[in-house]
N, C-alpha and C positions, 0 to 999 in steps of 0.2 A: 504494500500500500504506500502510495506516495503522498507526502504531505507538502503542500505549497504554502509558503509563508510570504506574505506581502510585506516587504521591508521598505518603508518610506524613507526617502533620503533625509538625512539630518538637516534641519532648518536652524539657522542661527537664532538663538534665543535673545530676547531683549536683555541687554546688559552683558551679553557674551562678548569675547574679544573680537569675533568676526563682525558683529554689528557695531561695536565701538570704534573699530579702526576707520571705517568711512566717515563716521561722525567726527572723530578727532582730526581726520585729514581736512574736512571742510572747515572745521573750527579754526585750524591753523591757517588756512588760506584766507578766511575772513579776517583773522587777526592781522595777517601781513598786509592785507588791503586797507584795513581800518586805521592802522597806526600812522601811515604817511598822511592820510586825510586828517586825522586828529592833530598831528603836528602842524599841518597847514592851517587848520582853524585856530590853533593856539597862537601861531605866528601872526595871523591876521588880527586877532584880538589884541595882542601885545603891541603891534604896530599902530592900531587905532588908538589905544590908550596913550602911547608915546606921543602921537601927533596931537591928541586932544589935551595933553597935559600943559602945553604951551611953554615947556622948558626950552625947546629948540624952535628956531625959526622955521617957517614952512619951506624955505629954500633947502634946509638940511633934512627935515623929516616931513614930507608932504603927507596929506591924508591919502589912504588907499583909494578913496573916490576920485581924487585928483589924478592919480596914476591910471585909474581905469578910464577916465575921460581922455587922458593922453594916449592910451592904447587905442581907443575908438578913433581919435583924430588921426593917429598915424596909420591906422588900418583902412581908412575910408577917405572919400573926397568930401570935404566940408567947406562951405563958404567959398567955393571956387578953388580951394587949395587941395591938391592931391597928396595925401599922406604927409611925409616929411621930406623936404627938398625935392619934391616932385615924384617921389617913389613911395609906394605903399610898403607896409611893414613886411609883407611876405616877399616883396621884391628885394628889400634890404637883406632879409634872411637868406633868400635863395643865393644871392651873390656871395654872402659870407660862407654858406655851406659849400658852394662850388669851389671857393678858394681853399677852404679847409680840406675838402675831399682831395683836391689835386695835390696839396702839400702833404697830406697824410699818406696818400698812395705812394708818392715818390719817396718820402722819408722812411716809411715802413718797409717798402720793397728793398731799398738800399740797406736799411738797418738790419733786416732779417738775413740778407745775403752776407753782409759783413759779419753778423753774429755766427752764421754757419762756418765761415772761413776762420774767424778768430777762435771759435771753440774747437775746431778740428786741427788747426796748425798753431802750435804754441808760439813760434817766433813772430807770426803775424799778430797774434794777440799782444805780445810784448811791445811791438812797434805802434799799434793803433790804439791800445787802451788809454795811454795818457792823453792822446788827442781827443778821444771821446769824452773823457773826464773833463778836459779843458772846455770843450764845447758845451757840455751839460751844465757846467758851472756858470756859463755866461748868461746874463739876462738878455732877452730879445732886443731890447732897446740899445744894448751895448754895440751890436753890429748892424742894426737895421739901417742906420744912417749911412753906413759904409755900403750896404747893398743898394741904397738909393743912388749913391754916387756912381756905383758901378753899372747898375741896371736901369736907372731911370725911376719914374714914379708910376709906371703902369702896373700890369699884373705880375711881371717877373719878380720884383723884389718881395712882393707879398707872398707869393707861392714859395719862393726860395726860403724866406724866413720861416714859414710854417713847416716846410720840409726839414730844415735844420733843427727846428724844435722837436719834431717827431722822431728824428733819426736816432739820437742817443738812447732813449728808453727801449726802443725796439732792438737795437744792437746789443745793449748790455744784457737785457733779459734773455735774448736768444743765445748769446755767448755762455751765460751761466747755465742755461738749460742743456746746451750741447756738452759742456764740460761735465755736467752731472749725469749724463746718459749712462745707463748701467754697463760697466766695463765687462762684466761676465758675459752678458748677452752678445756684446761685440766680439769678444774673443771666441765664443762658441760659434758665431756665424762665420768668422774667418776660418776656424778649424774645419767647418763644413764646406769651405771653398768659396764663400761669398767674397766678391770684390769690395774694394773700399767704397765705391759708389753705391753698391747694394747695401752695405752696412749702414751708410748714412741715410739712404732712402727708406730702408725697412726697419731700422732700429733707432737711429739717432733722431731723425725727424719726428716720428710718432711720439717718442718719449719727451721731446722738447716742446711739443705743441702746447701743453697747458701753460707753461711759463711764457712761451712766446705770445700767447693770447693776452696774458697779463701785461706784457710789454706793449702790445698793440693798444690796449685800452689806456695805458699810461701815455702812450704817444699821442693818442687822440686828445687826451686831457691837456697835454702840454701844448698841442696845436691850438686848442680852444683858448687856453690861457694867454696865448700870444696873438690872438686874432685882432684885438683892439690895437696893439702896437703895429701889426701888419697893415692896418687900415688907417694909419695916421695921415698918410698922404694919399690924396685922390681915392679915398675910401668910400665915397658915396657913388652908387648905392652899395650898402654894406652896413651891418649892424654896428661893427666897430667904428666906422665912419660916422654913423648916426650918433653914437654915444659921445664920440669926441667932439662933434659939432655942437650937440646940445649942451655939453659941459662948458663950452666957450661962452654960452649965454646963461649959465646957471639954471638951465631948464631941467631941474632934478626929476620931475615926473617922466620926461622922455628918456632921460638917462636910465632910470629904473626900468622902463619898458624894454629898452635895449638889453639891459643886464638880464632881465627875466627871460627874454627871447633866447639869448645865448645859453642861459642855464637850462631851460626846459628842453631846448633842442639837443643839448648835450646829454640830458637824461635819456631822451628817446634813442639817441645813437648808441649810448652805452648799453641800453636794454637790447638793442639789435645785436650788438657785439656779443652780449651774454648769450643770446639765443643761438647765434652762430657757433659760439664756443661749445655750448651744450650738445649741438649736433655733431660738431667735429671731434670732440673728445668726450663721448658719452660715458666712458668708464670712470671719469673723475667723480669722486664723491660716492662711488658704489663699492661695495665690498666684493 
């Protein structure tokens, strides 16, 4: 005689680890999303209180509403005036991002290649490392005027300045990552007959990717921190040129609009770089 037993699949009970895990995951996501918003609200409240206190002149600490009006004015055509200096805010931001992108691409490409060579060949590292340290220690304004003398006031000195600002972080991070590549794996690959190029391609480069991405993010940050200096001359259209021109007239609200535009666009770009990094090196952070 056969006995058939209907065994129902186990269902996660309320309060069990299986049901608690998704709830905890969503709770963590909500917390990560809420904390930046909360900090933004607190910042706005503190700013409003500081402006309303009357301790500082409105030239130094304008009301948030004044900055919002400046944002609307710079972003639209009003009273027959188109944006700021004839360009809308998105046009200023577009030109700045185009310059930053060109400078970062050049600086990062050269920096990563230099890092690979410096990390692989010790005598090249000994020759170039002091020069990279020297360049990294220089503030952008220290050599921007020299670039203007050499290259004029068009796009060339701006892009060159941003490339020079982005190059050292990418080169230094890549060099350190290549030097720290696992020696045991390299020796094992050579013992199995891999050539030097294959060792670099299959072992050194993958192991160096995480730190190289960190260097790229630092390079983008350095380029962004140099963009106002890069747009000191003939920088309109451009957010740096907008900030510089508005500061000449003590137009603090417009200066703050430009600063916020640079900062928020930098956050977006850093988020994109993080997403690319997660896709390129998915093993980071996993056991």
